[in-house]
N, C-alpha and C positions, 0 to 999 in steps of 0.2 A: 235075385238080381236079373230076372228075365227082362229083356228089352232094354237093359242098361246101355249097351253099346250104341244102339240107334239114337237114343236121346242125347248121349254125350257127343256123338259125332256131329249131330246137327247143331249142338251148342258150342262146339269147339271154336268156330270162326268168330262167333259173337264174343266169346270169352276173351279171345285174343285182342279184339278191338276195345273192349271195355276195360281191359287191364286185369291181370290175374291178381293184383293186389286187392281189388274189390272182391274177388272171390274169397280171398283169405279172410276179409272182414265178414263176409256172408257166412262162411263156415263157422267162425267163432260165434256169430249171432245165433246160428242154428244150434250150437252146443247149449247156449243159455236157454233157448226156447225149448229144447228137449228136456232140460232139467226141470223147467217149469211145468211142462206138459206131463211129466212123469210123477208130478206131485211132490217133488222135493221142496219147492217153495212156490206158493201160489197166492196171489192177492187180487182183490177186486179193484176195478178202476175207481179212482177217486179224483176229485177236483177240489181246489181250495174254496172254502167258504169263510165268511166273517167269523164264524164260531171257532174255527180251527186256528191254533197258533202256528207260527212258522215252523217251530220245531216238530209239532205233532204232524203237520202235513209233510214236513221233510222226512220224518220217520216212515210214513206210508210210501213216499216215493223211493226212499232208500231201500226198504224191504222188497219193493217190487222190482227195482232196477239194479241195485248195487249189491245186495246181500249174497247173491249167488256166487260172487267172486270174493268180496271183502268179508263175508260172514255176518251173521246177525249181530254180533257184538263188535264188529269192526276190526277183528284181529287178523284179517287177511286169510281166513281159513274156510271160505265158502266152498260148497261142493264142486265148483268148477275151478278152484284155485290151482290145483295140481296140473291143469292143462296149460298154464301160462308161465312164461319166463321172460322177464323177471316176474316174480309172484306179485299178487295184488298187495297194495299198501296195508300196513297194520296201523289203523288210526288210533288204537289205544296207546301206541308208543309216542305218537305226535312227533315223529321224526320225518320231516318232509324233504324230499330231494330237490324239488324245483320251486324256488321262491325268490322274491326280490329283496329278502331281508338278510341280515348278516348271519354269520355262523352261529348255530344253536338257537337262533331266534325263531319264534313261531311264524308261519306264513300269514300274510294278510288275506282278507276275504277275496280280494282281487286275484291273488295268486291261485287260490283254490278254484275260483270261478274260471280262470284261464285254463286250468288243467281239466276241469269237468267239461267245459264247453268245446275245447279244441281237441281233447284227448291227448294221448302220448304215442306218437308214431313209433312203430316197432314193438309195441306191447299189446296186451289184450284190452287196454283202456281205449274205448271208442270216443268219438267226438259227440258227447251228449247234446251239444247245441243243435244238432240236426234232429233231435227227438223231443227234448224238453224245452219248455219256455224258460225265460229268464227268471220268472218268479219261482218256478219249480226248482231250478238249480240253486237259487239263493236259499230256499228252504232246506234243501239237502245239505248245504254248507253249514247252516246253523245246527242241524242234527249231527253231522259228522263231528263237529267240535265238542259234542257232549261225551264222546268216547274217551276223552282225556281231560283230567282236571286242570291241565296246564292252561287251557284257554280261560277258564273261569277264574283261576288264581292269578292270572297276569295282572300286574299293577300298572303297567304302562304299555302303550302301543309298541309293537316290535320295531327295532331299529332297522331302517332301510339301508340298502347298499348305496354308497355314495359313488356316483359315476364320475364326478369331477369333470375335467376337461377331456372329452373324448378325442382320441388321436385317430384321425382318418387313416384308412388303409392306403399304403403307398409302398413302393419297392423298398424304400429305406426302412419303414416300420416293419415290413414283413421280414427283412433281413435281420433286424434286431431281435424280432420275436423268435426267429429260428435259432439264433445263437442262444437266447435264454432258454428255449425249449430243450435244447440238448445239454447245455452246460450248467446253468444255475438251477433251474427247476428240475432238470433231468426227467422231463415228461416221457421221453422215449423208453424209460425203464418199464413203463406199463403200456404205453400206446405204440411202441415200436418206432424204428428209424424212419419209416415212411408213413406212420400213422395208422397202420392196419390192425392195431390191437394185439400185436404179436411180441410185445416187450418181454424181457426175460423175467420180470416180476408179475406178469399178467396172471399166470396160473395160480399164484398165491392169494389172489384177491377173492373175496366172497362174491363179488359181482364183476363180470368180465368188462374190461375197459371198452370204451366206444371206438369204433372204426372211424377215424377222423376224416377219411376220404369219402365217406357216405353221409354227407350232411343231411340228406333226406331222411335218415334214421334218427337224427337228433330229436330228443323228446320235445324240445322247445325251439325248434328251428336252428339253423346254423348262422344266424345273424351275429355279428361281432358283439353286440350288446348282450345277447343271451350267453355267449361264450364267456364274456367278461364276468357276468354274474356267477356262472358255474366255478370259474377260477377263484373268485373272491369268496364265495360261500362254502365251496366244497360240496361233494355229493357222497356223504356217508363214508365210503371207502376211499374217496378222493379227498385229500386234505384241503383245507382252506389256505390259499397262498397269501391271504391278507392277514390272517391270524397267526402266521408263523408256525403252524403245526409241523411243517416239514421244512420249507424254505419260505421266508417272508419276501414277497415281491412288492415293490412300490406300485402305486396306481399306474404310473406311466409304463412300467414293465408289464403289468397285467394287460394293458391295452395292446402293447406290441405282440404279446403271445396270442391274444384274441385275434388279432389281424392275421397272424401266421396260421393259426389253426383254421380260420375261415378260408384261407387260400388253399388249404389242402383238399377241400371239397371239390369233387370232379364236376358237380353241377350246382347251380345256385339253389335249385329246388329239387323236386322229384325228377329223375332222369327222363329224357324223352323216349319212352318205351317204344321199341320197334315192333312192327308186325311182320316185316319182311327183311330177311338177311340178304343184302345185295352183294353178290359175288362179282368182283370186277375182273375184266379180261386184261391179262398182261402178256407180254411177249417173252419168250424164253422160259427158262426153268422156274418153277414155283418155289417160294421160300420154304425151306424144310426145317428151320430152327426158329424157336420163339424170339430170339434176339435179332433175326434177320432185319436189316433196315427197311426192306420193302414193306413190312407191315406198318411202319410209321406213316406211310403215304396213303393207307387205306382207311376208310371211315369206320368207326366203331358202331356196333349195334347192341343196344341194351335190352335184355329180356328179364322180366321178373320171375322169381321162383317162390313157391310156397310149400309148406309142409304137406305131405301126402296123408290125408286123413280119411280116405275112402274105404280102405281095407286094412286088415291087420297085417303086420304091425304098423301102427299109425305114428306120425311125427307131428305133434302139436307145437313143438318148440324148435323149429328149424333155425340153423345158424347161417346157412348159405341162402341168401335172399335175392341174388341176382347173378347173372352170367353175362359176360361181354364177348361178342364174337366179331371177327373180321373174316372175310373170305375172298379168295382169288381163284381164277382158273385160266388155263391155256387151252390149246387145241386137244390135249389128251387128258389132263388131270384137273382136279379141284382140290384146294387146300383150305382148311379151316384153322384159324387161331382162336382158341377157347381160353378165356381168362376168368378166373373166379377167386375171390378172397376167402381165406381160411386161416385163422390166427394160429392154428396148430397143425403140425405135419404128422399125420397118422399113417404109418406104413405097416404092411403085413408082416414085418419082422422087426427085430430089435434095432437093426441098423437103418438109419435114414438114407434116403436115396441121394446120389450125388447131385451136384448142381444141375445136371442134365442127364436124362435117361432116354434111351431110344428103344422102340419096339417095332418089330416087323412081323408080318403074319407068321404065327407059330401055333403049334398044337396046344390046346387047352385041356385041362384036367376034367374030371367028371363031377366037379363040385358045382353048387349053385352059382351061376354066373353073376348073380347080383348079391352075393353074400361074401362075408369076410372069410379068409382062409381058416380052415379048421385048426384049432389049437393056437391061433394067434393070441397074444396077450391083449390086443385091442382091435377094434374094427378099423377098417382102412378108409382113407380118403379115396374118392373116385368120382368120375364124371362119365356121362354117356350121352350120345346123340342117337335119336330114334327116327327112323324113316319108315313109311309104309313100303310094302314090297312092290306095289304098283299104284298108279294114279287112279282115283275113282271120280265119278261124275260129280259135278257141282261141289257142294260143301261136305260131301260124305268123306269121313275119315275113320280110321280104326279107333278103338277105345284107347284113350291116351295112356293108360297103364298097361303097356306091353301088348296092345292089340286085343283081338278077340278071334273066335273060331272062323268067322267069315272074312276077317280083315287082318291077316298076320302082319307083323312088323319085323324089321331088322334093327338091332341095337349094336353100336360099337362102343365098348366100355374100356376106359383106361384107368388103372389104379396108381396110387402113389409109389408103388414099387416098380413102375415102368411096364407092367404087364398089360398087353392089349389083347382083347378078345372080341369076337362078334357072335351074336346069337340070333336065332330066328324064333319069335314067340307068337303064340296065338292065345295069350292070356297069361296071368301071373304064374300059373302052375303048369303051363304048357309051353315048353321051350326046348330048343335043341342047340347045343353049343357047336359051332361050325369048326371043322378041322383046320380051315385056313381063313384068315381074314383078308378082306379087300383093302384094308387100311394099313398105313404105316403111321407111327406116332413118335413124337419127340417132345418131352415135357421137362419142366424144371419148377422148383419151388424156391422162392426168395422173398424175404421180408413180408410174410403173411399172404403171399399170392402165388397161385399156380398159373403157369402159362403152358399151353399144350398145342402143338401143331398136329393135325390129322390130315392125311392125304390119301386119295384114292383116284381111280380112273373115272372119268366122266361116264363112260359106258363100261361097267365092270364085267368081268368074265362070268361071275356068278349070275345065272339067269334069274335068281330070286331077289337080287339086289336092284334097287330103283335106279335107273339111269337119270343123270342130271343133264338136261338138255338146255342149251342156251336159249333164253327167251321164254322158258316154261317154268311156272311156279311149281315147286315140289314141297309137300308138307315136311316139317321137321319139328321135333320136340327135344327138350333138354331135361336132364336130371343130374343131381349131384348128391354125394354122400360125404358127411363130415364124421370121420371115425371117432374123434374125441367127443362128439355129441351123441354117440351111441347109434349112429346111422348104420343100418344094415338091411339087407333084403328090401322089403317095401317101405321101411322107415327111412325116408329120404326127402329131399326137396325136388319138386317137379314143376314143369311148366305146362301150359296149354299147347295145342298145336299152333305152330307158326309156319312161315314159308321161307324157303331159300330160292333165290332167283339169280341164275347166271345172266348178268346183264349183257345184252347184245351191244357191241360197240357201235357207235354212230358211224355209218358209212361216209366215206369222203364225198360221195356224190350229193349227200344232203347239204353240204356247204356250197358245192359247185352250182347245182341247179338254181337255188335261190339267187345266187350272184348273177348268173346269166339272165334270169328273169328280170331282176332289178335293173341290170344294165340295158336289157331290151326295152323296158318301160321308159327309162331315161332317154334312150335313142328315139323312141317313138314320140315322146313329148317334144324333143328337139325338132324332129321332122315336122310335127304339127305346127309348132311355133314358126318354123321357117316357111312352111307352106302358107300359113295365114298371112305372114308379112309380105311374101312374094305376091300373093293375090291382091293385097292392098295396094302394092306399088303398081300393079298392072291396071287396076281400076282407077287410080288417081295419078296419071302421068304428070310429071312436073313440067 
């Protein structure tokens, strides 16, 4: 791995601008490419000719592009399948989740084309429309249908879902949908009271429920029409609410629920990912609790996270895919509000933490600072912020995974048990746990979401800690562990390097000087007009 840190440091800023979600897609593509290069599956380039049937050509495309995940026989058991969650579809079963047809009906070719061309966000299924032509995708569809006899034996076209009279979203419709969501349909038993997939029945399902607040992770967008189709058809573990498998809802009721679910999404599409965390200057004491009303007035900043797959242990199926931050500072301190969704609360002991737990600088043990407590029945939930120990020239930054020998970093980590610790690291295996932290922390878990406040001095007493100077960009990176997902040590969700900027308040003189200048210009114009008219009167006496 010689020279690794230099290349990644120079890449860090560009990665932040392009969006780390694209890096996640790139990493998955590299996995497939590696499998092909190692000889697991390798096929020559082919192009359609008149002599080839659609299915024969589709087979060639499938074996080249699809078999690595879905398997040669379409059973979802390709050599890369274990790296993805949810796993690749088993075409031999012919049970498709996303279709415009009624419960238990086969999908149409248009349904399959939509999945192949657009992909399924939040899974390992990419948008093949960016790579394959329309003819190639249609050929693949014809071949995929040969994995099950159901398509050939179908005597009639599949029955389509009837949309009926769509009910437009409105405050009234959303209110009705919310009432149905909780009472008649009891959707919250799986999706949770605030839609974050933390319902009491969620853990019993073979597939974890969707986090309804993150519409950008919906496989087929979060449009009300798509949600209506899912409610009507069902999705394997989710019953059809039109067929009465659990509770039968009328067409009108399904539209109301669709409008309510759509309203839960924080953003219409992909979040507006941030590159810089803007810390706002406030007067007086900084908010020290997650529920402090001051936080409501500060703008949120969204940052994407992906699984760490660079070193062992790797995380190919992360569950924490983003983190939200707000920041504020005064003359002495800076405070961060860190928010991330986790449908399960994994703590280092049998007891769950109270609604709120606080931690102040304390002595840490001699255990791995990024590992779960020894002897715990499960791994723990945790989050960490990472800073370099000093600023470097231009785009130079430490290696994003705990720094490197020439560029050490400081991490402050908070776990679900309320423990707060700070370490200095010069690499994954080179770290020192500090006896005293520069941060204080206060966190809580509620309805599938953690909220944590971290505070420290702008100019810390620790000489190895990075000062945060108003008006100066400072690198920062984020990482999170979901204990119920097996996250521990290096198996975690990570981000690229971003920046935090304590924003300088606009000086009052910035408003005064332009006002005086504008006033002076107006007075000058008045004088010019007056002088011109006066001269005209003198030259033309009446």
